[in-house]
FIPABA-213864 format. One record per atom (N, C-alpha, C): x, y, z. Coordinates in steps of 0.1 Angstrom, whole numbers, plus 2048, in hexadecimal, padded with zeros to 3 digits. Each point is the difference from the previous one (the first is absolute). Last residue first. Layout:
BEGIN
   px   py   pz
    X    Y    Z
...
END
This chain:
BEGIN
   px   py   pz
  3C2  BFA  36C
  7F9  7F9  7F5
  803  807  7F3
  817  7F9  834
  7FE  809  7F4
  7F9  7F8  7F5
  808  7FC  83A
  7FC  7FA  7F3
  7FF  80B  7F5
  816  7F5  837
  7FB  809  7F5
  7FD  7F8  7F4
  810  7ED  82A
  7FE  80D  804
  7FA  80A  7F5
  805  7C9  813
  7FF  808  7F4
  7FC  80E  804
  81D  7E0  821
  7F3  804  7FC
  800  807  7F2
  821  7D9  81C
  7FD  80E  801
  7F1  802  7FB
  82F  7DB  803
  7F2  802  803
  7FD  80F  802
  828  7DE  7E5
  7FC  80A  80A
  7F1  801  801
  831  7E6  7E8
  7F2  800  802
  7FD  80B  80A
  82B  7EB  7DC
  7FB  808  80B
  7F1  7FE  802
  81C  7EC  7DD
  80A  802  80B
  7FB  808  80B
  7E5  803  7D5
  80C  7F8  7FF
  80A  804  80B
  7CE  809  80C
  807  802  7F3
  80C  7F7  800
  7CD  807  81D
  80E  7FB  7FF
  805  802  7F1
  7D6  811  827
  805  7FE  7F3
  80E  7FB  801
  7D0  80D  81A
  80C  7F8  804
  806  7FC  7F2
  7D9  827  814
  806  7F7  7F6
  80C  7F9  806
  7CF  81D  80E
  80C  7FB  804
  806  7F6  7F5
  7DE  82B  7F8
  801  7F2  801
  80E  7FB  804
  7F2  82E  7F6
  7FE  7FC  80E
  801  7F1  802
  7F1  812  7D1
  808  808  80A
  7FD  7FC  80E
  7FB  7DE  7D7
  7F8  80A  807
  80A  807  809
  7FD  7D5  7D9
  808  80C  804
  7F7  80A  806
  7FF  7C8  7F8
  7F8  80C  800
  809  80B  806
  809  7CF  7E5
  805  809  80B
  7F9  80D  800
  7FB  7DC  7DF
  7F7  7FF  80C
  805  808  80C
  815  7FB  7D2
  7F6  7F6  800
  7F7  7FF  80C
  823  822  7F8
  806  7F2  802
  7F5  7F5  800
  7EE  830  80B
  80C  7FD  7F9
  804  7F1  803
  7D2  825  805
  806  7F3  802
  80C  7FE  7F7
  7DC  827  817
  80A  7FE  7F6
  807  7F3  804
  7CB  814  80B
  80D  7FB  803
  80A  800  7F5
  7D0  810  800
  802  7FD  80E
  80F  7FD  803
  7ED  80A  7D3
  7FB  80B  809
  805  7FD  80F
  81E  7E8  7DD
  7F2  803  7FF
  7FC  80B  80A
  830  7E6  7E7
  7F9  808  80A
  7F1  802  7FC
  832  7E3  7F8
  7F3  800  7FC
  7F8  809  80B
  837  800  7F0
  7F5  7FD  809
  7F3  7FF  7F9
  83C  802  7FE
  7F3  7FF  7F9
  7F5  7FD  809
  82A  81A  814
  7FB  7F3  7FD
  7F4  801  7F6
  82C  81B  81E
  7F7  801  7F5
  7FB  7F2  7FC
  816  81D  82E
  7FE  7F3  7F9
  7F6  803  7F4
  823  819  828
  7F5  802  7F6
  800  7F4  7F7
  813  808  835
  801  7FA  7F2
  7F4  803  7F8
  81E  80B  82F
  7F4  805  7FA
  801  7FC  7F1
  818  7EE  82F
  801  801  7F2
  7F2  805  7FB
  81E  800  831
  7F3  800  7F9
  803  802  7F1
  81F  7EB  82D
  7FE  809  7F5
  7F1  7FF  7FB
  823  7F6  82F
  7F4  7FD  7F8
  7FE  80A  7F5
  823  802  822
  801  7F3  7F9
  7F4  7FC  7F8
  802  82A  819
  80D  7FF  7F8
  801  7F3  7F8
  7D5  81E  810
  806  7F3  804
  80C  7FE  7F7
  7E6  82F  811
  805  7F8  7F5
  806  7F3  805
  7D7  81D  817
  80E  7FE  801
  804  7F7  7F4
  7D5  821  819
  805  7F8  7F4
  80F  7FE  802
  7E0  806  82B
  807  808  7F6
  805  7F7  7F5
  7DC  803  82F
  807  7F9  7F7
  807  809  7F6
  7F0  805  837
  7FA  7FF  7F2
  809  7F7  7F7
  818  819  828
  7F3  7F9  800
  7FB  800  7F1
  82C  811  812
  7F5  809  7FF
  7F2  7FA  800
  826  7E4  805
  804  80C  807
  7F5  80A  800
  7FE  7D5  7E9
  7FF  7FF  80E
  803  80C  808
  7EC  7F2  7CF
  809  80A  805
  7FF  800  80F
  7F5  7D9  7D9
  7FC  807  80C
  80B  80A  804
  7F7  7F2  7CC
  806  7FA  80D
  7FC  809  80C
  7F4  7F6  7C7
  7FC  808  80C
  806  7F8  80C
  816  7FE  7CE
  7F6  7FA  808
  7FD  809  80C
  819  7FC  7CB
  7FD  809  80C
  7F5  7F9  808
  828  7EF  7DA
  7F3  7FF  806
  7FF  809  80C
  821  80A  7D5
  7FF  7F9  80D
  7F2  800  805
  807  800  7CB
  803  809  80B
  800  7F8  80D
  7FC  7FC  7C5
  803  7FA  80D
  804  80A  80A
  7E3  7FA  7CE
  807  809  809
  802  7F9  80D
  7F2  7F4  7C9
  802  7FC  80E
  808  80B  807
  7E3  7F0  7CE
  807  80A  808
  801  7FC  80E
  7ED  7E4  7DF
  804  80B  7F7
  808  80B  807
  7F0  7C7  805
  805  80C  806
  804  80B  7F6
  7DA  7D9  7F8
  80E  803  7FE
  804  80D  807
  7D6  7DA  80B
  805  80A  7F7
  80F  802  800
  7E2  7DE  817
  7FA  80D  803
  806  80C  7F8
  7F6  7C7  801
  809  80A  7FB
  7FA  80D  801
  7F5  7D7  822
  7FB  808  7F4
  80C  808  7FB
  7FD  7DF  827
  809  7FF  7F5
  7FB  807  7F3
  7EF  7FD  830
  7F9  7FA  7F6
  808  7FE  7F3
  816  812  827
  7F6  7F7  805
  7F9  7F8  7F5
  822  823  7F9
  806  7F5  807
  7F6  7F6  805
  800  821  7D3
  7FA  7FF  80D
  805  7F4  807
  81E  819  7DB
  7F6  7F5  801
  7FB  801  80E
  81F  81F  7D8
  7FC  7FD  80E
  7F4  7F6  800
  82C  810  7DF
  7F2  7FB  800
  7FD  7FC  80E
  825  826  7ED
  7FD  7F4  808
  7F1  7FC  7FE
  815  829  7EE
  7FF  7F4  7F7
  7FD  7F3  808
  819  828  819
  7F6  802  7F5
  800  7F4  7F7
  80F  7F8  833
  804  808  7F4
  7F5  800  7F6
  80F  7F0  836
  7F5  803  7F8
  805  809  7F4
  81C  7F4  825
  7FF  7F6  7F6
  7F5  802  7F6
  807  81A  828
  809  805  7F6
  801  7F5  7F4
  7E8  7F8  829
  7F9  809  7F7
  808  805  7F5
  812  7E4  822
  7F9  7F9  7F5
  7F8  809  7F8
  81E  808  829
  801  806  7F3
  7FA  7F8  7F4
  7FA  7F3  82F
  80D  7FE  7FB
  802  805  7F1
  7CD  7FC  80F
  80C  7FE  808
  80C  7FF  7F7
  7CD  819  7FE
  808  7F6  7F9
  80E  800  807
  7D5  81A  80A
  807  7F7  809
  808  7F6  7F9
  7D8  815  7E3
  808  805  80C
  807  7F5  808
  7E9  80F  7CD
  804  7F4  808
  809  805  80B
  7DA  816  7DD
  80A  803  80A
  803  7F3  808
  7EA  80D  7CC
  800  7F7  80C
  80B  805  809
  7E1  812  7D2
  80B  801  809
  7FF  7F8  80C
  7ED  7FF  7C9
  7FD  802  80E
  80D  800  808
  7E8  800  7CB
  80C  802  807
  7FC  803  80E
  7E9  7E5  7D3
  7FE  808  80C
  80E  802  806
  7E6  7F2  7CE
  80C  800  808
  7FE  809  80C
  7DA  7E4  7E2
  808  80B  7FE
  80D  7FE  809
  7CB  7EC  7F1
  80E  7FC  802
  808  80C  7FD
  7CB  7FA  812
  80A  806  7F7
  80E  7FB  803
  7C9  7F3  809
  80E  7FD  804
  809  805  7F6
  7CD  810  810
  809  7FC  7F5
  80E  7FD  805
  7C9  801  813
  80F  801  802
  807  7FD  7F4
  7D0  7FB  805
  803  80E  801
  80F  803  803
  7F3  7D1  802
  7F4  809  804
  805  80E  801
  818  7D4  7F7
  7FE  80A  7F6
  7F5  80A  802
  80A  7DC  81F
  80D  808  7FE
  7FE  80A  7F5
  7D5  7F2  81D
  80A  7F9  7F7
  80C  809  7FD
  7DD  7FC  82B
  805  809  7F6
  80A  7F9  7F8
  7D2  7F2  81E
  80E  7FE  7FE
  805  809  7F5
  7D6  806  825
  804  7FD  7F2
  80F  7FE  7FF
  7E9  80B  829
  7F6  7F9  7F9
  803  7FC  7F2
  816  817  828
  7FD  808  7F4
  7F6  7F9  7F7
  811  7F4  82D
  809  7FC  7F5
  7FD  807  7F3
  7E5  807  827
  80E  805  803
  80A  7FC  7F5
  7D2  7F1  7FD
  801  80F  7FF
  80E  805  803
  7F8  7D2  804
  7FD  804  7F2
  802  80F  7FE
  802  7ED  82C
  80C  7FD  7F8
  7FF  804  7F1
  7DA  805  81B
  80A  809  805
  80D  7FE  7F8
  7DD  7E1  7F9
  7FC  80D  7FB
  80B  80B  803
  804  7D4  813
  802  800  7F1
  7FE  80D  7FA
  7F4  7FB  82D
  80F  800  7FF
  803  800  7F1
  7D3  7FC  80A
  805  80D  804
  80F  801  7FE
  7EC  7D6  7FB
  7FC  809  7F5
  805  80E  802
  807  7E1  823
  808  7FC  7F4
  7FD  809  7F4
  7E5  804  827
  80D  806  802
  80A  7FD  7F4
  7D4  7EE  7FE
  800  80E  7FF
  80E  806  803
  7FA  7D2  805
  7FF  803  7F2
  800  810  7FF
  7FF  7EF  82B
  80D  7FD  7FA
  800  803  7F1
  7D7  805  819
  80A  80A  804
  80E  7FD  7F9
  7DD  7E1  7F9
  7FD  80D  7F9
  80B  80B  804
  801  7D6  816
  804  7FF  7F2
  7FE  80D  7F8
  7F0  7FE  82D
  80F  800  800
  805  7FF  7F1
  7D2  7FB  809
  804  80E  801
  80F  801  7FF
  7EC  7D5  7E8
  7FC  807  80D
  806  80E  800
  7EE  7D9  7DA
  80A  80A  803
  7FC  807  80D
  7F3  7CD  7F3
  7FA  80D  800
  80C  80A  804
  7FE  7CE  7FD
  807  808  7F6
  7FB  80E  7FE
  803  7D9  82B
  7F7  808  7F6
  808  808  7F7
  809  7D0  81B
  805  80E  7FE
  7F6  806  7F6
  7F2  7D9  824
  804  803  7F2
  805  80E  7FF
  801  7DF  82C
  7FA  80B  7F9
  805  801  7F2
  7FA  7D3  821
  809  80A  7FA
  7F8  80B  7F9
END
């Protein structure tokens, strides 16, 4: 029987070199340092007012939205604030124009859009505004909200600081 030698061969050196190279690349891409929460960022507590557009609400449920309603995120159950203003209008969607070709805006008679202004206490820093203990408010973020007797989905369309 042959004895195994404990001498490092060329294959072992190649594996070690590749592993070291990969670790170096990951270190450089990751920034090489961790950033702490208090690293130049101040968390300020204040109030934020933002506007949400809930589209496609069925059976006149948009008319149930009223000033003073407390809204909650339907997925994570975060408190997202209190309704301070609401505007209800018919939903407008793009439909195919078969006569002239292309598409054209058309009002949907049975669907409504609620444009809701919400006010909430928040914590904000340089990167984000957070309400309800973890709900991040950003323009363009998809939302799914519920209130007393209604729910809807849409997008955050504006923020006032």
